[in-house]
Legacy VTK file of the C-alpha trace (Angstrom):
# vtk DataFile Version 3.0
C-alpha trace
ASCII
DATASET POLYDATA
POINTS 104 float
9.208 5.276 -11.613
5.618 6.130 -12.359
5.118 9.448 -14.162
2.393 10.603 -11.734
4.155 11.068 -8.420
2.417 12.922 -5.612
4.951 14.247 -3.093
3.837 14.133 0.526
7.160 14.827 2.197
7.033 14.971 5.968
4.225 12.423 6.235
4.273 8.716 6.973
2.308 6.053 5.143
-0.135 5.218 7.990
-1.562 8.732 8.229
-1.914 8.967 4.443
-3.411 5.474 4.193
-6.027 6.331 6.809
-7.010 9.509 4.926
-7.055 7.845 1.498
-9.298 5.005 2.694
-11.973 7.570 3.604
-12.488 8.404 -0.094
-10.915 5.424 -1.915
-12.946 2.205 -1.729
-10.994 -0.997 -2.256
-11.844 -3.409 -5.069
-14.089 -6.175 -3.726
-13.669 -8.560 -6.673
-9.893 -9.109 -6.500
-6.953 -8.998 -4.111
-6.921 -5.327 -3.202
-3.801 -4.696 -1.076
-0.292 -5.768 -2.070
2.901 -5.313 -0.057
6.493 -5.774 -1.171
7.726 -9.089 0.217
10.851 -9.161 2.338
13.787 -10.162 0.142
15.141 -13.671 0.759
17.877 -13.577 3.377
16.874 -10.129 4.673
16.334 -10.472 8.421
14.064 -7.487 8.936
10.851 -7.172 10.938
7.853 -5.534 9.291
5.685 -4.185 12.130
4.226 -1.538 9.812
2.314 -4.311 8.014
0.253 -4.830 11.191
-0.543 -1.102 11.175
-1.663 -1.306 7.530
-3.783 -4.356 8.320
-5.525 -2.557 11.178
-6.114 0.628 9.160
-7.449 -1.233 6.123
-9.773 -3.336 8.291
-11.138 -0.193 9.920
-11.287 1.782 6.690
-12.901 -0.565 4.186
-15.399 -3.405 4.530
-14.010 -5.091 1.392
-10.503 -5.473 2.790
-9.648 -9.175 2.955
-6.063 -9.024 4.125
-2.922 -8.224 2.221
-0.785 -10.292 -0.088
2.984 -9.934 -0.494
4.678 -9.989 -3.877
8.311 -10.109 -4.979
10.181 -6.795 -5.106
10.533 -6.762 -8.895
6.885 -7.690 -9.450
5.989 -4.858 -7.060
8.088 -2.392 -9.078
6.418 -3.479 -12.324
2.965 -3.006 -10.801
3.962 0.410 -9.432
5.060 1.541 -12.897
1.519 0.872 -14.135
-0.266 2.446 -11.149
-2.500 5.434 -11.711
-0.432 7.409 -9.209
2.364 6.971 -6.697
2.493 8.812 -3.389
6.038 9.491 -2.168
6.269 9.943 1.602
8.901 10.371 4.276
8.135 6.945 5.785
11.194 5.443 7.436
9.889 1.918 8.101
11.472 -0.830 6.034
9.257 -2.631 3.511
6.574 0.037 3.929
5.547 -0.002 0.254
1.857 -0.640 -0.397
-0.261 -0.996 -3.548
-4.036 -0.671 -3.373
-6.573 -1.539 -6.042
-9.498 0.875 -6.213
-13.047 -0.336 -6.217
-16.235 1.380 -7.357
-17.139 4.675 -5.719
-20.805 4.550 -4.732
LINES 1 105
104 0 1 2 3 4 5 6 7 8 9 10 11 12 13 14 15 16 17 18 19 20 21 22 23 24 25 26 27 28 29 30 31 32 33 34 35 36 37 38 39 40 41 42 43 44 45 46 47 48 49 50 51 52 53 54 55 56 57 58 59 60 61 62 63 64 65 66 67 68 69 70 71 72 73 74 75 76 77 78 79 80 81 82 83 84 85 86 87 88 89 90 91 92 93 94 95 96 97 98 99 100 101 102 103
């Protein structure tokens, strides 16, 4: 896991995402939101992705939709992230990576 882990036990991802987007602009030059793709053969619904989509649309004008990436590619990207926020989110496939843009 990433060496910079911020513990936010007791909180879910949507409430943290909404707060972070108030001070964390998304990159406008590249894909800026990545989600862990559902593993092949896993029959699970991902309604939390719709919540993320809504929050990102409301929170940042540069949001252009999310992209899903394979689980192992997601883990490799997370290892290189500036920081990781650990939550108490219970939704399946609720992992999200965001690429920061320029603070103006």
